[in-house]
Residue frames as qw, qx, qy, qz and C-alpha x, y, z in Angstrom:
[[0.494, 0.063, 0.748, -0.439, -30.99, 26.12, 20.83],
 [0.209, -0.012, -0.815, -0.540, -32.78, 23.66, 18.44],
 [0.672, -0.063, 0.056, -0.736, -36.45, 23.13, 18.21],
 [0.142, -0.091, 0.986, -0.010, -37.22, 19.57, 19.31],
 [0.547, -0.084, -0.470, -0.688, -40.14, 17.91, 17.60],
 [0.553, -0.197, 0.615, -0.526, -42.59, 16.23, 19.85],
 [0.071, -0.037, -0.969, -0.236, -43.53, 12.68, 19.28],
 [0.546, 0.049, 0.021, -0.836, -47.11, 12.64, 18.34],
 [0.043, 0.109, 0.993, -0.023, -49.63, 9.77, 18.89],
 [0.287, -0.482, -0.637, -0.529, -53.47, 9.37, 18.03],
 [0.505, -0.652, -0.534, 0.185, -54.27, 9.67, 21.83],
 [0.356, -0.338, -0.129, 0.862, -52.31, 12.97, 22.19],
 [0.205, 0.762, 0.590, 0.171, -55.36, 14.91, 21.04],
 [0.058, -0.970, -0.051, 0.230, -54.32, 18.32, 22.31],
 [0.404, -0.526, 0.489, 0.567, -50.67, 17.96, 21.15],
 [0.428, 0.271, 0.719, 0.476, -51.86, 16.89, 17.75],
 [0.130, 0.883, 0.451, 0.025, -54.41, 19.75, 17.48],
 [0.193, -0.895, 0.151, 0.374, -51.77, 22.38, 18.40],
 [0.456, -0.300, 0.592, 0.593, -49.37, 20.87, 15.79],
 [0.349, 0.591, 0.643, 0.340, -52.12, 21.13, 13.20],
 [0.019, -0.972, -0.162, 0.170, -52.63, 24.79, 14.15],
 [0.341, -0.704, 0.392, 0.484, -48.89, 25.37, 13.70],
 [0.435, -0.058, 0.730, 0.524, -48.59, 23.44, 10.51],
 [0.099, 0.479, 0.642, 0.590, -51.79, 24.77, 8.82],
 [0.098, -0.340, -0.395, 0.848, -52.46, 28.12, 10.32],
 [0.322, 0.132, -0.255, -0.902, -54.89, 29.21, 7.48],
 [0.345, -0.140, -0.874, -0.312, -56.89, 25.96, 7.53],
 [0.565, -0.265, 0.190, -0.758, -60.29, 26.04, 8.94],
 [0.163, -0.079, 0.972, -0.148, -60.82, 22.57, 10.84],
 [0.572, 0.392, 0.457, -0.557, -64.52, 22.77, 9.90],
 [0.567, 0.617, -0.272, -0.473, -63.65, 22.50, 6.27],
 [0.175, 0.446, -0.876, -0.054, -61.70, 19.21, 6.55],
 [0.903, -0.115, -0.235, -0.341, -63.21, 15.66, 6.28],
 [0.788, -0.520, 0.324, -0.061, -62.09, 12.94, 8.53],
 [0.913, 0.207, 0.139, 0.322, -60.00, 11.12, 5.81],
 [0.417, 0.728, -0.111, 0.533, -58.21, 14.31, 4.96],
 [0.460, -0.793, 0.256, -0.306, -57.82, 15.10, 8.69],
 [0.898, -0.311, 0.275, 0.143, -56.01, 11.66, 9.22],
 [0.757, 0.461, 0.027, 0.462, -53.74, 12.32, 6.25],
 [0.107, 0.870, -0.140, 0.461, -52.80, 15.67, 7.64],
 [0.684, -0.659, 0.279, -0.140, -52.04, 14.19, 11.14],
 [0.940, -0.025, 0.225, 0.255, -49.91, 11.44, 9.60],
 [0.607, 0.597, -0.010, 0.525, -47.91, 14.03, 7.78],
 [0.295, -0.929, 0.133, -0.179, -47.03, 16.06, 10.90],
 [0.433, 0.526, -0.628, 0.376, -43.42, 16.11, 11.89],
 [0.176, -0.313, 0.751, -0.555, -43.01, 13.84, 14.90],
 [0.832, -0.064, 0.015, -0.551, -46.03, 11.65, 14.12],
 [0.050, -0.439, 0.893, -0.089, -45.09, 8.19, 15.44],
 [0.617, 0.033, 0.646, -0.449, -48.31, 6.13, 15.61],
 [0.258, 0.129, 0.878, 0.382, -49.55, 3.40, 13.49],
 [0.316, 0.033, -0.306, -0.897, -52.10, 4.84, 10.85],
 [0.489, -0.201, -0.768, -0.362, -54.30, 1.82, 11.25],
 [0.272, -0.265, -0.733, 0.564, -55.04, 2.64, 14.89],
 [0.113, 0.024, 0.061, -0.991, -57.00, 5.54, 14.23],
 [0.100, 0.548, 0.828, -0.073, -60.85, 5.61, 14.88],
 [0.017, 0.657, 0.402, 0.637, -63.44, 8.02, 13.78],
 [0.442, -0.852, -0.279, 0.039, -63.87, 9.20, 17.44],
 [0.585, -0.384, 0.097, 0.708, -60.24, 10.04, 17.78],
 [0.309, 0.291, 0.358, 0.832, -60.42, 12.13, 14.57],
 [0.215, -0.811, -0.385, -0.385, -63.61, 13.96, 15.85],
 [0.606, -0.702, -0.164, 0.336, -61.79, 14.60, 19.12],
 [0.539, -0.178, 0.190, 0.801, -58.87, 16.02, 17.44],
 [0.109, 0.534, 0.461, 0.700, -61.07, 18.19, 15.05],
 [0.379, -0.820, -0.411, -0.125, -63.03, 19.35, 17.96],
 [0.583, -0.603, -0.048, 0.543, -59.94, 20.53, 19.99],
 [0.418, 0.121, 0.327, 0.839, -58.39, 22.07, 16.82],
 [0.053, -0.695, -0.461, -0.549, -61.55, 24.05, 16.35],
 [0.514, -0.792, -0.302, 0.133, -61.85, 25.14, 20.04],
 [0.630, -0.349, 0.087, 0.688, -58.23, 26.19, 19.94],
 [0.324, 0.293, 0.357, 0.826, -58.50, 28.24, 16.87],
 [0.206, -0.788, -0.490, -0.311, -61.48, 29.99, 18.33],
 [0.509, -0.801, -0.149, 0.276, -59.39, 31.26, 21.24],
 [0.579, -0.035, 0.167, 0.797, -56.62, 32.67, 19.13]]
């Protein structure tokens, strides 16, 4: 069975956050600025969205979910 890569979009906040956890397990989301976060998301396998569509609020939402999910691990 092969691992299928999910298609990721800016508004898929939870899916993007969990993909970041998988891709960067040692990274603390609190230590990442928004521009760096956008770049990390755009580098994720399966990211399909237009980079120009991102907003500060979307990035803050992704960062919040990433932080909250790492606290439950």
